[in-house]
Structure formats: C-alpha cells, structure tokens
C-alpha positions in Angstrom: 18.1 170.8 133.1 16.2 171.3 129.7 15.3 168.8 127.5 14.4 169.2 123.5 13.1 166.0 121.9 14.9 164.7 119.7 13.3 163.8 116.0 14.9 162.7 112.5 14.4 163.8 109.0 12.8 162.5 106.2 9.6 161.5 108.9 6.9 158.9 109.4 3.7 159.3 111.3 4.4 157.9 114.5 7.4 160.5 114.2 4.9 163.5 114.9 2.1 161.5 116.6 3.0 163.4 119.8 4.3 166.7 119.5 2.9 169.3 120.6 2.4 173.0 119.5 4.8 175.1 121.0 6.8 171.8 121.9 11.2 172.6 121.4 12.1 170.4 119.3 15.6 169.3 118.0 15.7 168.2 114.4 19.0 166.1 113.1 19.1 163.7 109.4 18.2 165.2 105.8 16.1 167.9 105.1 14.9 169.4 101.5 15.4 173.1 101.0 12.3 175.1 98.2 11.5 178.2 98.1 8.7 180.1 96.3 9.9 178.9 92.2 10.8 175.3 93.2 6.8 175.1 95.0 5.6 176.5 91.9 8.0 174.0 90.0 6.8 171.0 92.0 3.1 172.3 92.0 3.1 172.1 88.7 4.8 169.0 88.0 2.2 167.7 90.0 -1.4 169.4 88.0 0.5 167.8 85.0 0.8 163.9 86.8 4.8 164.5 85.9 7.2 162.9 87.8 8.7 164.5 90.6 12.8 165.4 90.6 12.2 163.8 94.6 10.6 161.9 95.9 8.1 164.2 98.4 7.1 160.7 101.0 7.9 161.9 104.3 9.8 164.5 103.5 10.2 168.1 105.7 11.0 171.2 102.9 12.9 173.9 104.4 12.0 177.3 103.2 14.7 178.8 102.9 17.2 179.4 100.1 21.3 178.9 101.4 23.6 181.2 100.0 27.4 180.4 99.2 30.0 179.1 101.7 31.6 181.2 103.1 35.8 179.5 103.7 35.7 176.5 105.5 31.5 176.4 105.6 29.7 173.7 104.3 26.8 176.9 103.1 26.0 180.2 104.1 23.3 181.9 106.0 21.2 179.0 106.2 18.1 181.2 107.8 13.9 180.4 106.9 11.8 182.6 104.7 8.2 183.2 105.2 6.2 180.9 105.3 2.8 181.9 104.3 3.7 182.8 100.6 3.9 178.9 100.5 0.2 179.5 101.3 -1.2 178.3 97.8 1.1 175.5 97.0 1.0 174.0 101.0 -2.0 171.6 101.1 -1.0 170.1 97.3 2.6 169.6 98.5 0.9 168.0 102.1 -0.8 165.6 99.6 1.3 164.2 98.1 3.4 162.6 100.7 5.1 165.5 102.4 5.2 164.8 106.4 7.0 168.4 107.8 7.8 172.3 106.9 10.3 175.0 108.2 9.3 178.2 107.7 9.4 181.5 109.5 5.4 183.6 110.3 2.2 182.6 110.0 -0.1 180.5 108.1 -3.2 180.0 106.3 -6.0 179.0 107.8 -5.7 176.4 105.3 -2.8 175.1 105.7 -3.5 174.5 109.0 -6.1 172.7 108.2 -4.6 171.3 105.7 -1.6 170.2 108.5 -4.5 168.3 110.5 -6.3 165.9 108.3 -2.6 165.2 106.0 -0.9 164.3 109.7 1.9 166.3 109.2 3.4 169.4 110.9 4.2 172.7 110.6 8.3 174.3 112.0 9.1 177.8 113.1 13.2 178.7 113.5 14.3 181.1 114.9 14.3 184.2 113.0 17.7 186.2 112.1 19.4 183.0 113.3 21.0 182.1 109.7 24.5 182.1 110.2 24.4 180.7 113.8 22.2 178.0 111.8 25.0 177.0 109.0 26.9 175.4 111.9 23.6 172.7 112.2 24.3 171.7 108.5 27.1 168.9 107.6 26.0 168.8 104.3 25.0 170.0 101.3 24.1 169.1 97.8 21.5 170.2 95.0 18.9 167.8 94.6 16.5 169.8 92.3 16.2 172.3 89.8 19.8 173.3 89.8 18.7 176.4 87.4 16.8 178.2 90.4 20.9 179.4 91.7 19.8 180.2 95.9 15.4 179.2 94.8 17.1 176.0 93.7 16.1 172.1 95.7 19.0 171.9 98.3 19.4 168.4 100.3 20.7 169.7 103.8 21.9 167.3 106.0 21.5 168.5 109.8 22.4 167.7 113.4 20.3 169.2 116.5 18.1 171.7 114.0 16.8 174.3 116.6 12.9 174.2 116.1 10.1 175.1 117.5 6.1 173.2 116.3 3.7 175.5 115.6 1.3 173.6 113.3 1.0 170.8 115.1 -0.8 166.9 113.6 -3.6 167.5 115.5 -4.3 171.4 113.7 -2.8 173.3 117.1 -1.6 176.5 116.0 0.9 179.1 118.3 -0.7 181.7 115.9 -4.2 180.9 116.8 -4.4 183.5 120.0 -2.5 186.6 118.8 
C-alpha cells in the first residue's frame, strides 16, 4: 500500500528537511493564495519597508486565483497557476520568511538557488484538477488585498491536499534533466 508523507502548513524548517524532489506528499493546514498582483504588492511593500498585511514566516503560498463557490461548496475551482510568472518576486519573498510554494511548472535557476539557500520547498499540484482540488479545501477567506477579487490573497484551510516536491531544501529539482 502506498503511503504519502503528511505535512502541516504553515511550515518550519524541520517539517521540510527530509523532503526529496519527486516525493508525493499530502498537506493539511493553512496556506495563502497569491498570484501576480498580490506578489507585486507584497514585493513593493517589502522593498519600501512597509508593514505587510500577513505574516510570511513559515507560510506556504499557493499560486492560485480561486473562483467563486457553487452551491454547497466552500470554494470554486482552485487549480495552480504557472509559477514562473512569480519568479522575479520569489527570492525576496523567500528571504522574508516564506517556507513553501505551490504551483505548476518550471522555475528559474535563481529560484532554485533561493529555495536551497533559504531551506524552503516548491511543490507542484496536479494541473487541470482545480475542480478536484476544491474538495480538499475546508475553509476560504480573504486575508489581504480584497479589492483584487480572485487575485486577492486568500487563506485556505486544506486537508490532504496532494502535492509533489518539485524543488527540495537541498536544491534538487525534478525538472533539472528535462
């Protein structure tokens, strides 16, 4: 019988030290969503030394713009968006306390190195499975930048969210030889 490693978000360094690139895991806990506009705002606030609307320490950022829920659901479709669009913001956010990211696709060499240097992790979620992934979300509320609509930051309470480690804390990267 296959057994996925279970981890809980927010993360500590000890939570992720044993993770290996290519490993399937199951995450429960609280993650924050953030896409392009929220990343741009956070980046600008950090650069300007302004107080952030959320504490980034140990947080997992899910590159997702959730859609409105249908009847009897907490959230609509909530699949991952392309991670590479956030690469220019990622090193600074990692240095500011982020411990994990969830998205889809390749990352730049700078991001791979930043993940290694900051002892963080990048996970990929199953692309094209947004309708399935919403069944793993138990709660959803806006946490920052409400005026951005689906690009606002949301706090998602998740249970048994299926992920694959794409970049581990040692800098091993599943896309390296592809």
